[in-house]
DRENSE-176793 format. One record per residue: residue in one letter; x, y, z of N, C-alpha, C in turn. Coordinates in pm, whole numbers, padded with zeros to 5 digits, always signed. Each point is the difference from the previous one (the first is absolute). Example, Ala and Ser with C-alpha at 12.3 -4.5 7.8 and 13.67 -1.06 7.14 Angstrom:
% DRENSE-176793
a+01319-00569+00780-00089+00119+00000+00090+00120+00000/s-00035+00105-00072+00082+00119+00006-00077+00109+00073/
This chain:
% DRENSE-176793
m-01851-00494+02253-00028-00042-00136+00131-00043-00067/k+00001-00120-00051+00120-00056-00061+00013+00051-00144/t+00122+00041-00035+00027+00048-00135+00013-00118-00094/k-00074+00006-00110+00008-00106-00101+00131+00018-00077/m+00069-00111-00018+00129+00003-00070-00014-00070-00135/t+00077+00048-00096+00007-00061-00132+00143-00045-00022/e+00015-00118-00062+00134-00050-00028+00040+00042-00141/y+00123+00048-00012+00056+00044-00128+00134-00068-00023/s+00035-00018-00126+00139-00030-00034+00067+00135-00021/v+00130+00003+00014+00075+00124-00022-00025+00053-00141/a+00006-00090-00098-00019+00040-00140-00138+00063-00019/d-00105-00062+00055-00135+00055-00015-00015+00132+00073/a+00058+00010+00119-00012+00123+00078+00067+00117-00072/l+00120-00022-00052+00069+00108-00072-00076+00037-00126/d-00051-00100-00071-00078+00025-00121-00128+00077+00033/n-00072-00043+00103-00123+00069+00041+00028+00143+00044/g+00107+00019+00077+00035+00134+00046+00029+00095-00116/v+00082-00045-00094+00033+00084-00116-00126+00026-00083/n-00085-00103-00019-00123+00019-00076-00092+00102+00067/d-00009-00004+00133-00082+00097+00072+00055+00142-00017/l+00132+00014+00004+00060+00132-00021-00024+00049-00143/e+00009-00090-00096-00028+00037-00140-00145+00042-00017/s-00090-00068+00067-00142+00035-00006-00023+00141+00056/l+00065+00030+00111-00010+00135+00058+00056+00105-00096/k+00114-00030-00060+00062+00093-00096-00096+00025-00117/d-00062-00107-00050-00093+00013-00112-00122+00084+00038/e-00050-00018+00122-00114+00081+00048+00036+00147+00000/l+00118+00031+00053+00043+00140+00006+00022+00056-00140/q+00056-00082-00090+00021+00045-00137-00134+00028-00069/d-00099-00086+00023-00135+00023-00056-00059+00129+00055/w+00017+00023+00129-00050+00122+00063+00065+00121-00066/l+00130-00004-00016+00073+00111-00061-00043+00019-00146/d-00011-00110-00074-00036+00009-00142-00142+00052-00021/n-00088-00025+00096-00139+00043-00013-00029+00132+00069/m+00102+00063+00051-00014+00129+00065-00028+00106-00108/p-00092+00092+00027-00025+00106-00098+00131+00074-00035/e+00011+00038-00125+00124+00058-00051+00048+00120+00083/n-00093+00082+00045+00040+00120+00076+00056-00034+00138/f-00016-00125+00047+00055-00042+00129+00131-00079-00015/q+00035-00036-00124+00113-00089-00021+00135+00064+00027/s+00004+00129+00018+00127+00065+00036-00004+00052+00143/g-00101-00039+00075-00016+00047+00136+00073-00085+00103/e-00018+00040+00126+00067-00068+00112-00040-00147+00011/k-00129-00029-00014-00049-00138+00011+00063-00088-00108/a+00010+00053-00121+00061-00076-00110+00148-00028+00032/g+00068+00096+00057+00140-00019+00039+00014-00107+00107/q-00092+00001+00098+00003-00102+00104-00027-00139-00058/l-00095-00006-00092-00030-00128-00065+00120-00051-00078/q+00064+00088-00076+00114-00042-00081+00115-00048+00088/e+00021+00068+00111+00106-00043+00092-00029-00139+00057/a-00124-00023+00041-00038-00131+00053+00012-00108-00108/i-00039+00033-00123+00010-00094-00112+00147-00036-00023/d+00086+00100+00000+00143-00024-00023+00060-00088+00109/q-00037+00024+00126+00052-00081+00110-00048-00145-00011/l-00127-00018-00034-00052-00135-00015+00062-00070-00121/d+00023+00076-00106+00064-00056-00119+00140-00051+00034/s+00072+00077+00080+00133-00041+00043-00008-00128+00083/a-00096-00008+00088-00016-00118+00085-00039-00123-00083/c-00081+00020-00101-00048-00112-00083+00107-00051-00096/a+00105+00077-00020+00106-00040-00094+00097-00100+00060/v-00026-00044+00122+00089-00094+00069+00010-00131-00077/t+00119-00055+00000+00024-00130-00063+00011-00104+00111/i-00086-00099-00006+00006-00108+00099+00108-00097-00046/p+00105-00020+00081+00111-00085-00043-00041-00146-00018/e+00065-00066-00096-00023-00142-00019+00032-00070+00133/g-00084-00089+00037+00015-00066+00129-00105+00050+00098/l-00051+00122-00025-00111+00052+00080-00129+00000-00079/d+00012-00011-00132-00119+00004-00082-00067-00135-00013/g+00054-00100+00067-00060-00132+00000+00044-00088-00115/t+00086+00052-00087+00047-00079-00114+00151+00005-00008/t+00056-00099-00063+00143+00000-00029+00027-00099-00112/d+00096+00032-00083+00041-00091-00107+00112-00091+00046/d+00062+00033+00111+00118-00070+00048-00038-00087+00120/k+00023-00131-00011-00038-00091+00109+00078+00028+00128/d+00117+00064-00011+00079+00032+00118-00041+00133+00063/q-00081+00077-00071-00044+00131+00048-00106-00021+00109/p+00022+00055+00119-00102-00015+00104-00122+00084-00036/t-00117-00053+00027-00122+00076-00024-00065+00030+00135/l+00003+00124+00035-00059+00044+00126-00139+00058-00022/g-00043+00007-00126-00132+00054-00031-00112-00085+00056/g+00028-00127+00027-00102-00088+00054-00011+00004+00151/v+00089+00073+00066-00008+00013+00146-00137+00058+00035/r-00065-00058+00098-00136+00042+00035+00000+00072+00135/f-00094+00092+00013-00016+00074+00124-00145+00043+00015/q-00036+00040+00121-00136+00045+00031-00004+00152+00001/f-00112+00055-00051-00019+00145-00001-00147+00026+00033/p-00027+00103+00082-00140+00028+00035-00085+00029-00125/a-00116-00063-00007-00092+00023-00110-00061+00139+00015/s-00023+00066-00111-00061+00132+00002-00143-00011+00051/t-00036+00090+00090-00135-00004+00056-00087+00113-00053/k+00059+00097-00063-00076+00114-00051-00046-00028-00142/r-00122+00038-00028-00052-00019-00136+00041+00117-00089/r-00012+00119+00049+00036+00117-00079+00111+00073+00075/m+00119-00015-00052+00115+00063+00065+00044+00121-00080/s+00057+00096+00070+00055+00117-00068+00121-00043-00082/r+00041+00086-00091+00120-00030-00079+00122-00015+00091/a+00012+00087+00098+00113-00006+00092+00000-00133+00077/d-00118-00044+00044-00010-00127+00072+00034-00118-00090/r-00044+00005-00125+00031-00108-00094+00150-00004-00029/c+00061+00116-00012+00146+00007-00021+00073-00056+00121/s-00045+00038+00117+00061-00047+00124-00014-00152+00013/e-00114-00053-00036-00019-00145+00007+00091-00073-00100/a+00013+00056-00121+00086-00062-00102+00146+00000+00046/t+00045+00111+00056+00140+00006+00043+00024-00088+00123/a-00098-00010+00088+00014-00087+00117+00008-00146-00044/l-00078-00038-00101+00005-00136-00053+00138-00028-00060/m+00051+00096-00078+00132-00017-00061+00110-00008+00105/r-00011+00085+00104+00101-00001+00106-00005-00132+00078/s-00119-00054+00021-00012-00129+00068+00063-00111-00084/a-00015+00009-00132+00063-00098-00089+00152+00008+00013/l+00054+00121+00003+00145+00016+00016+00048-00056+00133/d-00076+00025+00105+00037-00055+00132+00002-00152-00003/a-00098-00061-00068-00004-00145-00010+00120-00054-00078/v+00038+00071-00106+00117-00041-00079+00126+00011+00084/k+00017+00111+00069+00120+00019+00082+00012-00107+00108/e-00115-00040+00056-00001-00103+00102+00054-00133-00054/e-00025-00028-00126+00049-00122-00064+00141+00019-00055/l+00024+00117-00058+00123+00027-00073+00122+00010+00092/e-00013+00074+00107+00115+00025+00087+00063-00128+00056/p-00079-00095+00054+00064-00122+00050+00062-00085-00112/m-00063+00000-00117+00055-00076-00113+00136+00058-00040/m+00007+00131-00008+00126+00064-00037+00106-00022+00108/a-00040+00015+00125+00095-00017+00111+00057-00141+00001/a-00085-00100-00023+00047-00138+00000+00105-00022-00107/l-00023+00056-00118+00098-00017-00109+00126+00083+00026/q-00016+00119+00053+00116+00087+00026+00090-00057+00110/n-00056-00081+00088+00078-00058+00110+00078-00125-00039/l-00023-00050-00119+00074-00118-00046+00141+00043-00041/d+00098-00083+00032+00139+00032-00034+00025-00009-00150/d-00036-00110-00060+00021-00019-00144-00134-00027-00065/l-00040+00088-00090-00126-00018-00070+00023-00080-00128/t-00090-00094-00024+00002-00068-00130-00049+00100-00104/d+00018-00032-00126-00049+00087-00106-00150+00019+00010/e-00071-00107+00034-00145+00007+00013-00039+00091+00117/q+00070-00013+00113-00029+00085+00115+00033+00147-00031/q+00110+00024-00071+00036+00137-00036-00105+00060-00094/a-00049-00080-00092-00104+00047-00092-00127+00035+00077/k-00034-00083+00099-00118+00028+00081+00020+00127+00083/l+00117+00017+00059+00029+00120+00077-00006+00124-00090/d+00058-00009-00118-00005+00113-00094-00144+00036-00035/a-00083-00102-00022-00141+00024-00032-00073+00065+00117/l+00028-00048+00121-00062+00059+00119+00043+00145+00018/e+00127+00029-00026+00049+00138+00011-00066+00089-00104/t-00025-00053-00119-00069+00077-00103-00142+00034+00044/v-00069-00099+00057-00135+00025+00052+00007+00105+00111/n+00095-00014+00091+00016+00094+00111+00024+00141-00052/d+00083+00014-00103+00025+00132-00059-00127+00059-00059/g-00085-00084-00058-00125+00047-00060-00102+00048+00102/l+00015-00043+00124-00094+00044+00104+00007+00150+00023/g+00119+00057-00018+00016+00145+00019-00084+00079-00099/e-00007-00046-00124-00082+00069-00100-00149-00008+00036/i-00041-00115+00050-00140-00015+00041-00029+00090+00120/e+00093+00006+00095-00019+00087+00116-00011+00146-00043/q+00081+00041-00098-00007+00137-00050-00135+00027-00065/a-00051-00096-00074-00132+00015-00064-00109+00016+00107/i+00011-00078+00106-00097+00011+00109+00010+00138+00065/d+00123+00046+00025+00020+00132+00058-00058+00109-00090/d+00020-00013-00131-00056+00098-00095-00152+00003+00009/a-00062-00117+00006-00145-00006+00007-00052+00054+00133/e+00072-00027+00108-00043+00050+00131+00008+00152+00009/a+00083+00061-00082+00017+00146+00003-00106+00074-00081/v-00084-00073-00073-00100+00064-00084-00103+00073+00086/e-00026+00124-00037-00107+00077+00064-00114+00009-00100/f-00112-00061+00036-00115-00003-00089-00080+00128+00017/p-00024+00070-00111-00079+00124+00010-00145-00031+00037/g-00062+00094+00071-00140-00014+00034-00090+00025-00121/m-00124-00033+00013-00094+00014-00111-00039+00146-00026/r+00017+00086+00094-00043+00140-00019+00112+00087-00048/
């Protein structure tokens, strides 16, 4: 059976991944908020709050200019439009953990696609003996995008570490 693939831009994939994580965080927050008062200081409430905090940290990621698909500077490279294939979800009702895993896998695939484009572009500019001002500006912009990838990777790691409490 052939896996159906969906095409994404990096910008859309990162946006979708963060939105999915925010949706999970909101679900957990609603669960905690609607928990009977006598359970709100119990173990389950503590597990929920920990998961909410981890997802909140992951959702606070800032997508660097150049990956968000927009730029005000014509010399700024935009890698947000880089496209890649990702397996389409086949499950209709997925667990929270599975939805989190799918969101982080989508985000990680977007980062891999960016790195595939970014690394040769940076290497080509770094290998030049004398950079023009325009080339130096482009290299600086690429390095800024590259630096921002670490924050996104940390957000993905934070989300992957979330332990979702069971319903009981």
